[in-house]
Residue, then its C-alpha position, 0 to 999 in steps of 0.5 A: m499500500a502506498l503512503s497516499d492510500i493510508n486513510p489517516d482517520a484509521l491510522r488515529e484510531a488504530l494509534v489511540y487504542f494502542l495509546p489512548g490520549t493521541k491526538g491528529p493527524y495534523v499535516l506539516k506544512g513545508t515538510k516534504d516527507v512528513r504527511y501525518r504527524y500525531v501527538h500524545q497529549g499525555l506524553g507530549v510524544a509526536f509520531d510522524i508518519l513517513p515513507l520508507r527509505g530504501d527497500s526495506l525496514k532495515e535499510d531505513l533504519r541504516l539511514r537513520d541519524f545515529t544508531i539511538n535513533a535505529c529502534i522501533g516501538l511495536p504494540g505489545q499487550n495491554q496497549a503497551l509499546v515494545i522496543d525493538d532493535p533490528l540491527g542490534l545497535g540502538m539498545k547497546d548505544l543507548t545503554e552505554k550513552r554513545i552516539k555513533t552512526p549506523k553506517d559509515p559516519l563520513a557518508t552519513l554526514l554526507d547525506d546531511p551534514v547537520r547531523a554534526i550539530r544534531a550530535l552535538r546536541l545530543r552530547h550536551t543535553l542528554g549527557f552522551t559521548l561521541e564515539p571517536g571515529f565518528q567525532a574524527a568523521i565530523r572533525a575531517s567533514l567540517a574541515s571540507g567545507i561540508l557545512g556549506c551545503v546546508s541552508a542557514g536556516r537549517v544550521r540555525q534551528e539545530l544551534e537553537r535547539i542546543l542553547m535552548d536548554r536552560g542547563l546548558d554549559l556554555e564553558r563546555l559547548v564552547l570548547d567542544i564546538r572549537m575541538l570539532g572545528l564547528d567555529g571555523a566551518l560556521a565562519a566559512m559558511l557566513a563568510v565571517s572572518p573572526g576578529n579579535g574579540r573572541s573570548e573563552p567562556s568561564k564558569g560566571s559566563t555559563f552561570a549567566f547563560q542559564a539566566l538568559p530569557m529563553l530568547p533563541w536570537l539572544r542565546t545565539g548572540v552570546l554563543l557567536s560573540f565567544l566564537f567571533g567576537q563582538g564586532e563586525a563579524l559578529d553581526r555578520g554571523l547573526f545577519g547570516l543565520g537570518y535574525a532581524k537587525k533590531n534583535i542584533r541591535l539588542i544583542r550588541r547593547m547587551l553584551d556592551k553592558t555586560s562585557k565583564v561577564f560575556 
C-alpha cells in the first residue's frame, strides 16, 4: 500500500487504541516527506508518518542519523509499546550513552551535514559521548566545507535547539565546538572573519548564560560572540543566520552592558 493510500482516520483510531490520548492527524506545512503527525497529549510525544527509505525497514534504519534512532516501537500486550532493535546496535549504545552512526560516519554526514550539530546537541542535552570514529568524521567533514551545502535556516534551527537548554554548560559547549572545528565551518559558511575580540567562556559566563531569557536570538548572539568576537563579525554572523537587524542591535547593547561576563 502506498503512503498516499493510508486513511488518516483509520490510523488515528489505531494509535488511540494502543496509546489513548493521541490526537491528530496534523499536516506539517513545508515538510516534503512527512504526511501526517500525531501527538500524544499526556506524554508530549509526536509520531510522524513517513515513507520508508530504501527497500526494507532495516535499510530505512541504516539511513537514520544515529544508532540510538534506529530502534522501533511495536504494539505489545495491554496497549504497551515494545522496543525492538532490528540492527542490534541502538539499545546497547543507548544504554552506554554513546552517539555513533548505523553506517559509515562520513557517508552519514554526507547524507545530511546538519547531523554534526545534531550530535553535538545530544551530547550536551543528554550527556552522551561521541564515538571516536564519528568524532573524527565530524572534524574531517567540517574541515572539508560540508556545512556550506546546508541552508543557514537549518543550521540556525539546530543551534537554537542546543542553546534553549536551561542547564547548558556554555564553557563546555564552546570547547567542543572548537574541538570539532564547528567554529571554522560556521565562519566559512557565513563568510565571517573572526575578530580579535574572541574570548574564552568561564564558569561565571555559564551561570550568566543559564540566567538569560529563553530568547533564541539572544542566546545565539552570546554564543557567536565567543566564537567570532563582538564586532562586525558578530553582526555578519547573526545576519547570515537570518536574525533581524533590530535583534542584532539589542544583542550588541546587551553585550556592551555585560562585557565583564560575556
